[in-house]
N, C-alpha and C positions, 0 to 999 in steps of 0.2 A: 778062932772064930773067923768065918769067911765074910769079908766086907764086899758086898756086891758093887757098891759105888766105886770103891777103890779098884776092884778087878775090872770093871767096865772102863774106867779112866785109863788104866794101864793098857788094856787091850786096844782102846781107841788110839792111844799114843803110839803103840808099836805098829798099828796099822798105818797111821799117818807117817811114821818114819819109813816104813817099808815101801809105801806107795807114794810118799811125798816127793820123790825124785821127779815124777812127771808133773811139772808145775802148770803146764798150759796145753790145751788142745786147740788146734786150728783146723777149721773145715776147709777142704779144697773144693771150691765152688759154693756159691751162695745158695740158700734154700730155694730161691726163685730161679736158679739156673744161671745166675750171673757169673762171669769169669772173675772171681775174687777169692782172696784168702780171708776167712772170717774167724776172728777179728784180724784186721790187717796188721796191727801192732800188738805184740804181747810183751809184758815185762816180767822177768823171772829173776831169781837169785842165782849167783854163781853155784855151779854144781847141779843145777836142776836141768830137766829135759823138756823139750817141746815135742809133741806128737802131732803130725799132720794126718788127717783122715779124709779119704775120698768121700765127697758128698754129692756133687752134681757136676754136669758138663765136663766129665773127664774124657780122655786121660789127662793127668797132671803129673808134674814132678816138682821137686824143691831144689833149686840151684842157687847157691850163695855167690854173690858178686865179689870177686877177688879184690876189687877196688873199694868195697864198702863193708869190710870186716876189720876188726882191730889188727894193728900191725903185728906181723909174725904169725898170724893165723892162716892155716891152709884151708882155703874156701872149698877146695875139691873134697877134702876129708869130711867136711860138714854136709856136703851136698848129697842128694839122693836123685841121681840123674835118670835111673830106670823109671819108665812110666808106670804109674799106678792106673791100672785099667778097670778094676772091679769096684763095685760099691763097698765101702767100708775098708778098703785096702789102706794100710797106714805105714808110716815110717816115723822114727824118732831120732832126735839128735840131742846129745848132752852138751851143755855149754859150761866150760870151766874158767873162761876168761871174761871179766867184765868188759862191757862196751856195747856198741850197736852193730848189729849184723843185718844187712839187707839181702833179700833173696827174691827170686821170681820163679814163675812157672815157664819153662822153655817153650812149650807149644803155644802158650797164650801171652807171651811177653809183649808182643805187639799190641795186644788188647789191654795192656796195663795191669796184668795180674802180677802184683808184687806185694811183698810184705816185709816186716821188720821185727827182729827180736832184740829187745833191750835187756842186757844182763847187768844186774846191779852187784 
């Protein structure tokens, strides 16, 4: 006998497992055009990823500060220095080491466009 509820739960679980790796999405540029990462801080679990999506006031990029990542982490390998020029352009980074990772947008660093990923 086919149990619809059980099948739905199993399907939902495999979907969550398959797509659960992307734990957070951050907008590049506020809806009103402000130079900001929205949200500016995201908290994820070890092994999960963050995706940054161009939203407004681009071009943007995502550069991790070598002095503001956990010890032994290569900030350059986490960074996406190429500029995202188009609407909806996106990049993702997977985080395997717990700690706090601070990053900024190179073109808008002077305007205070910075963010933080906290990995538990």
